[in-house]
C-alpha positions as CSV (number, residue, x, y, z in Angstrom):
1,X,-106.1,-139.3,111.8
2,X,-105.9,-141.8,108.9
3,X,-109.1,-140.4,107.5
4,X,-107.7,-137.0,107.5
5,X,-104.6,-138.1,105.7
6,X,-106.7,-139.9,103.1
7,X,-109.0,-136.9,102.6
8,X,-106.0,-134.7,102.3
9,X,-104.5,-137.0,99.7
10,X,-107.7,-137.0,97.7
11,X,-107.9,-133.3,97.8
12,X,-104.3,-133.0,96.7
13,X,-104.9,-135.5,93.9
14,X,-108.1,-133.6,92.8
15,X,-106.2,-130.3,92.9
16,X,-103.4,-131.8,90.9
17,X,-105.9,-133.2,88.4
18,X,-107.6,-129.9,88.2
19,X,-104.3,-128.2,87.6
20,X,-103.4,-130.8,85.0
21,X,-106.8,-130.3,83.3
22,X,-106.5,-126.5,83.4
23,X,-103.0,-126.7,82.1
24,X,-104.2,-129.0,79.3
25,X,-106.9,-126.6,78.5
26,X,-104.5,-123.7,78.4
27,X,-102.1,-125.7,76.3
28,X,-104.9,-126.6,73.9
29,X,-106.0,-122.9,73.8
30,X,-102.4,-121.9,73.2
31,X,-102.2,-124.4,70.3
32,X,-105.5,-123.1,68.8
33,X,-104.2,-119.5,69.1
34,X,-100.9,-120.5,67.6
35,X,-102.8,-122.3,64.8
36,X,-105.0,-119.3,64.3
37,X,-102.0,-117.1,64.0
38,X,-100.4,-119.4,61.5
39,X,-103.6,-119.8,59.5
40,X,-103.7,-116.1,58.3
41,X,-100.0,-116.4,57.4
42,X,-100.9,-119.4,55.3
43,X,-103.7,-117.4,53.6
44,X,-101.2,-114.7,52.8
45,X,-99.0,-117.2,50.9
46,X,-101.5,-117.8,48.1
47,X,-101.9,-114.0,47.7
48,X,-98.1,-113.8,47.3
49,X,-98.4,-116.6,44.7
50,X,-101.2,-114.7,42.9
51,X,-99.1,-111.5,42.9
52,X,-96.1,-113.4,41.5
53,X,-98.4,-115.0,38.9
54,X,-99.8,-111.6,38.0
55,X,-96.3,-110.2,37.6
56,X,-95.3,-113.1,35.4
57,X,-98.5,-112.7,33.3
58,X,-97.9,-109.0,33.0
59,X,-94.3,-109.7,32.0
60,X,-95.5,-112.3,29.4
61,X,-98.0,-109.8,28.0
62,X,-95.3,-107.1,27.8
63,X,-93.0,-109.6,26.1
64,X,-95.8,-110.6,23.7
65,X,-96.6,-107.0,22.9
66,X,-92.9,-106.3,22.5
67,X,-92.5,-109.4,20.2
68,X,-95.6,-108.3,18.1
69,X,-94.3,-104.7,17.9
70,X,-90.8,-106.0,16.8
71,X,-92.5,-108.3,14.2
72,X,-94.6,-105.4,13.0
73,X,-91.5,-103.3,12.7
74,X,-89.6,-106.0,10.8
75,X,-92.6,-106.5,8.5
76,X,-92.8,-102.8,7.9
77,X,-89.1,-102.6,7.2
78,X,-89.4,-105.6,4.8
79,X,-92.2,-103.9,3.0
80,X,-90.3,-100.6,2.7
81,X,-87.2,-102.6,1.5
82,X,-89.3,-104.5,-1.1
83,X,-91.0,-101.2,-2.2
84,X,-87.5,-99.6,-2.5
85,X,-86.3,-102.6,-4.6
86,X,-89.3,-102.3,-6.9
87,X,-88.8,-98.6,-7.2
88,X,-85.2,-99.2,-7.9
89,X,-86.0,-101.9,-10.5
90,X,-88.4,-99.7,-12.5
91,X,-85.7,-97.5,-14.1
92,X,-83.7,-100.6,-15.1
93,X,-86.9,-102.1,-16.6
94,X,-87.7,-98.9,-18.4
95,X,-84.1,-98.7,-19.7
96,X,-84.3,-102.2,-21.1
97,X,-87.5,-101.4,-23.0
98,X,-86.6,-99.2,-26.1
99,X,-88.6,-96.2,-27.1
100,X,-91.3,-96.8,-29.7
101,X,-89.5,-94.9,-32.6
102,X,-86.2,-93.6,-31.3
103,X,-84.5,-97.0,-31.4
104,X,-84.8,-97.5,-35.1
105,X,-81.8,-96.0,-37.0
106,X,-82.3,-97.8,-40.3
107,X,-81.7,-101.4,-41.4
108,X,-78.0,-102.2,-41.1
109,X,-75.9,-103.2,-44.2
110,X,-75.2,-106.5,-42.5
111,X,-78.9,-107.4,-42.8
112,X,-78.6,-107.6,-46.6
113,X,-75.1,-109.2,-46.3
114,X,-76.5,-111.9,-43.9
115,X,-79.4,-112.6,-46.3
116,X,-77.1,-112.9,-49.2
117,X,-74.8,-115.3,-47.4
118,X,-77.8,-117.3,-46.2
119,X,-78.9,-117.7,-49.9
120,X,-75.6,-119.4,-50.6
121,X,-75.5,-121.5,-47.4
122,X,-79.2,-122.3,-46.8
123,X,-78.8,-125.0,-44.3
124,X,-79.1,-125.5,-40.5
125,X,-75.4,-126.2,-40.1
126,X,-74.6,-122.7,-41.4
127,X,-77.4,-120.8,-39.7
128,X,-77.2,-122.2,-36.1
129,X,-73.7,-120.9,-35.3
130,X,-74.8,-117.5,-36.6
131,X,-78.0,-117.1,-34.6
132,X,-76.7,-114.2,-32.6
133,X,-75.7,-112.4,-35.8
134,X,-79.2,-113.0,-37.1
135,X,-80.6,-111.5,-33.8
136,X,-78.4,-108.4,-34.0
137,X,-78.5,-107.6,-37.7
138,X,-81.9,-108.9,-38.8
139,X,-84.5,-109.6,-36.1
140,X,-83.5,-106.7,-33.8
141,X,-83.6,-103.9,-36.4
142,X,-86.9,-105.4,-37.9
143,X,-88.6,-105.3,-34.5
144,X,-87.4,-101.7,-34.0
145,X,-88.8,-100.8,-37.4
146,X,-92.2,-102.4,-36.5
147,X,-92.3,-100.3,-33.3
148,X,-91.5,-97.1,-35.2
149,X,-94.1,-97.8,-37.9
150,X,-96.6,-98.6,-35.1
151,X,-96.5,-95.0,-33.9
152,X,-97.4,-93.8,-37.4
153,X,-100.0,-96.4,-38.4
154,X,-103.0,-94.4,-37.1
155,X,-102.3,-91.9,-40.0
156,X,-103.2,-94.7,-42.3
157,X,-106.0,-96.4,-40.3
158,X,-106.6,-97.2,-36.6
159,X,-107.7,-100.8,-37.6
160,X,-104.2,-101.9,-38.7
161,X,-101.7,-103.0,-36.1
162,X,-97.9,-103.3,-35.5
163,X,-96.9,-106.1,-33.1
164,X,-93.2,-106.3,-32.2
165,X,-93.2,-109.9,-31.1
166,X,-90.4,-112.3,-32.1
167,X,-93.0,-115.0,-32.9
168,X,-96.6,-114.5,-33.8
169,X,-96.4,-110.7,-34.5
170,X,-95.8,-108.5,-37.5
171,X,-92.4,-110.1,-38.3
172,X,-92.7,-113.2,-40.3
173,X,-90.8,-116.2,-39.1
174,X,-87.5,-117.0,-40.9
175,X,-88.4,-120.7,-41.5
176,X,-89.9,-121.9,-44.7
177,X,-92.9,-124.2,-44.9
178,X,-91.4,-127.1,-46.8
179,X,-94.1,-129.7,-46.3
180,X,-95.5,-129.4,-49.8
181,X,-92.7,-127.6,-51.6
182,X,-90.2,-129.0,-54.0
183,X,-87.6,-126.6,-52.6
184,X,-86.6,-128.0,-49.2
185,X,-84.2,-125.3,-48.1
186,X,-85.2,-124.4,-44.5
187,X,-84.8,-120.6,-44.4
188,X,-86.3,-117.6,-46.1
189,X,-83.7,-115.4,-47.7
190,X,-85.8,-112.2,-47.2
191,X,-87.4,-110.3,-44.3
192,X,-91.2,-110.1,-44.4
193,X,-93.1,-107.7,-42.2
194,X,-96.9,-107.5,-42.3
195,X,-99.1,-104.9,-40.6
196,X,-102.4,-106.7,-40.6
197,X,-106.0,-105.7,-40.1
198,X,-107.3,-106.2,-36.5
199,X,-109.8,-108.8,-37.7
200,X,-107.2,-110.8,-39.7
201,X,-105.9,-114.1,-38.5
202,X,-103.4,-114.8,-41.3
203,X,-101.6,-113.4,-44.4
204,X,-104.9,-113.5,-46.4
205,X,-106.4,-110.6,-44.4
206,X,-106.2,-106.9,-45.6
207,X,-102.8,-105.6,-44.7
208,X,-99.6,-103.7,-45.5
209,X,-96.4,-105.6,-46.3
210,X,-92.7,-104.6,-46.3
211,X,-90.3,-106.9,-48.1
212,X,-86.5,-106.7,-47.6
213,X,-84.1,-108.8,-49.8
214,X,-80.6,-108.1,-51.2
215,X,-82.0,-107.8,-54.8
216,X,-85.4,-106.2,-54.1
217,X,-87.2,-104.1,-51.5
218,X,-90.8,-103.1,-51.8
219,X,-94.0,-102.2,-49.8
220,X,-97.3,-103.8,-50.6
221,X,-100.9,-103.1,-49.8
222,X,-104.2,-105.0,-50.3
223,X,-105.3,-108.6,-50.1
224,X,-103.2,-111.6,-51.2
225,X,-105.2,-114.7,-52.1
226,X,-108.4,-113.6,-50.2
227,X,-110.7,-116.3,-49.0
228,X,-113.4,-117.3,-51.7
229,X,-116.3,-115.5,-49.9
230,X,-114.2,-112.3,-49.6
231,X,-113.0,-112.5,-53.2
232,X,-116.6,-112.9,-54.4
233,X,-117.6,-109.8,-52.4
234,X,-114.8,-107.8,-54.0
235,X,-115.8,-108.9,-57.5
236,X,-119.4,-107.9,-56.9
237,X,-118.4,-104.5,-55.5
238,X,-116.2,-103.8,-58.5
239,X,-119.0,-104.9,-60.9
240,X,-121.5,-102.6,-59.1
241,X,-119.2,-99.5,-59.0
242,X,-116.5,-99.9,-61.7
243,X,-116.2,-96.1,-62.1
244,X,-115.1,-95.5,-58.5
245,X,-112.7,-98.5,-58.7
246,X,-111.1,-97.2,-61.9
247,X,-110.7,-93.7,-60.4
248,X,-108.9,-95.1,-57.3
249,X,-106.6,-97.3,-59.4
250,X,-105.7,-94.3,-61.7
251,X,-105.2,-91.7,-58.9
252,X,-101.8,-90.1,-59.8
253,X,-100.1,-90.6,-56.4
254,X,-101.1,-94.3,-56.4
255,X,-100.6,-95.1,-60.1
256,X,-97.2,-93.4,-60.3
257,X,-95.7,-95.5,-57.4
258,X,-97.7,-98.7,-57.3
259,X,-98.0,-101.6,-59.7
260,X,-100.8,-104.2,-59.2
261,X,-99.6,-107.7,-59.1
262,X,-101.1,-111.2,-58.5
263,X,-102.8,-113.9,-60.5
264,X,-106.0,-113.7,-62.5
265,X,-108.5,-116.1,-64.0
266,X,-108.1,-116.8,-67.7
267,X,-111.9,-116.7,-68.1
268,X,-114.6,-114.6,-66.4
269,X,-115.8,-116.1,-63.2
270,X,-119.2,-117.7,-63.2
271,X,-122.1,-115.3,-62.8
272,X,-120.4,-112.3,-64.3
273,X,-121.0,-110.8,-67.8
274,X,-117.9,-111.4,-70.0
275,X,-118.6,-108.0,-71.7
276,X,-118.5,-106.0,-68.4
277,X,-116.2,-103.0,-68.8
278,X,-114.3,-104.0,-65.6
279,X,-114.1,-107.7,-66.5
280,X,-110.3,-107.8,-66.3
281,X,-110.4,-106.4,-62.8
282,X,-113.2,-108.9,-61.9
283,X,-111.0,-111.8,-63.1
284,X,-108.3,-111.0,-60.5
285,X,-107.5,-113.6,-57.8
286,X,-105.3,-111.2,-55.9
287,X,-105.7,-107.6,-55.1
288,X,-102.3,-106.4,-54.1
289,X,-100.4,-103.2,-55.2
290,X,-96.6,-103.0,-54.9
291,X,-94.3,-100.0,-54.7
292,X,-90.5,-100.4,-55.1
293,X,-88.2,-99.2,-52.3
294,X,-84.5,-98.6,-52.6
295,X,-82.0,-100.4,-50.4
296,X,-80.3,-97.1,-49.7
297,X,-83.5,-95.6,-48.3
298,X,-84.1,-98.6,-46.1
299,X,-80.7,-98.2,-44.5
300,X,-81.6,-94.8,-43.3
301,X,-83.7,-93.8,-40.2
302,X,-86.0,-92.1,-42.7
303,X,-87.1,-95.5,-44.0
304,X,-90.2,-95.2,-41.8
305,X,-91.1,-91.9,-43.5
306,X,-90.6,-93.4,-47.0
307,X,-92.8,-96.4,-46.2
308,X,-95.5,-94.3,-44.7
309,X,-95.5,-91.9,-47.7
310,X,-96.2,-94.9,-50.0
311,X,-98.9,-96.5,-47.8
312,X,-100.8,-93.3,-47.4
313,X,-101.0,-93.1,-51.2
314,X,-102.6,-96.6,-51.2
315,X,-105.1,-95.6,-48.5
316,X,-108.2,-95.3,-50.9
317,X,-107.3,-98.6,-52.5
318,X,-107.2,-100.5,-49.2
319,X,-110.3,-98.7,-48.0
320,X,-112.3,-99.9,-51.0
321,X,-111.2,-103.5,-50.4
322,X,-112.1,-103.3,-46.7
323,X,-115.5,-101.9,-47.4
324,X,-116.1,-104.7,-50.0
325,X,-115.6,-107.4,-47.5
326,X,-117.5,-105.5,-44.8
327,X,-114.6,-104.8,-42.3
328,X,-114.0,-101.4,-40.7
329,X,-111.4,-99.1,-42.2
């Protein structure tokens, strides 16, 4: 009886243990199943993150494209605005730049009045406060005259130029070079304008010259104090062809309007025959011809026509001199 009870107890214990073991297994399987179920869910979470990141990246790209497009639009608008400004500025610039000939209406009476007053008050203290008057009455009209003559110069020669610069052009500066002069007055009391040959670097080159002064106005043509090699070439050319030179100097249109000025040697230059028929011409140190102009004519717009009429009469004279020193006319 005791054995039976013990056997029954062991059987019950074994059954309980088996149930416990089976329950543990089931519980473990359930945990694994639950974990398996949770695991796919965990896998889905990174996909959601990727999708979110992709959306952000797409949004960033769109924003970048939008920003670039906006910047491009702004740049394009800025270019258009800049182009519009430039286009708008052109007429104003053109308006500031006067026409080549139309802006010359003659030299004003105040130009001659200013020069006359300057002659009586030739000092810096008088000139400085009147600089604007000088610009308006003297320099401005002179530059306009240079531009007007420039349109006509090709009638005379294409190798002579008109440069309407305030400094370094056809208009001579108003200041005197007093370094070696006894007269130390600082300003010129005349207006000097030179239309120089393209090869010339200074006043000693072939050129045309217009002089304005209260007591005298004239136009000149030729070479003033040519360099020694050029002067020697001119002398040789005259000596070789005296007939042509005489014919040019005696041509009616030239001789009736021009007077030849300048210095000459007292004795024939070395190497030339003292009995040469053109020896007086060979002795010249300057070869300039001058025609008088009236102040009344220079105050009119037709001053350009008057000057051109005279210089065209001097054309053969200047051509001979240019050919003598071997420069193109």
